[in-house]
Residue, then its C-alpha position, 0 to 999 in steps of 0.5 A: m500499500n506503501s507508494g513511497r510518496r508523502h501523506l500528511v493530515g490536515r484541516v481544510i482551510n478553502d473549497t471550492s465552494s468559494p465564489g471565484r475559487a479554483q474549480k477541484t482544488i482545496v487549500v489543507e493547512v498541516v500543523r507541525r509540532f516539533r520542538d525548538p533546537f536551541y531553548g527546548k520548547y515546543v512550537k507549532q508551525r503551519k504549512r498550506f498546500h493545495a491538494h487536488d480534489e477531483k469530486s469536490e466532496y470536500k469543504k471547510n474545516d474537515m480534516v483530510e489526508i493528503r498525499e503527493s502526486r506528480p505536479l498539477s499545475a503551478t501550485k498543486r502537487w498534492v491528491a487529497v485521499r480520504l476524509v479522516e474527521r468530518p465536525p459536527e453541523v451545527 
C-alpha cells in the first residue's frame, strides 16, 4: 500500500464552494509540532498545501489526508486521499 510518497493530515481552510475559487482544488493547512533545538520548548509550524479534489467532496474545516503526487498545476503537488474527520454540523 505504501507508494513511497509522503502522506500528511491537515484541515481544509479553503474549498471550491467559495465563489471565484479554483475548481477541484482545496487548500489544506498542516500543523506540525516540534521541539526547538535551542530553547527546548515546543513550537507549532503551519504550512499550506494546494491539493487536488476530483469530486469537490471536501468542505471547509474537514480533516483530510493528502498524498504527494506529480505536479498538477503551478501550485498543486498533492492529492486529497480520504476524509479523516468531519466536524458536526450546528
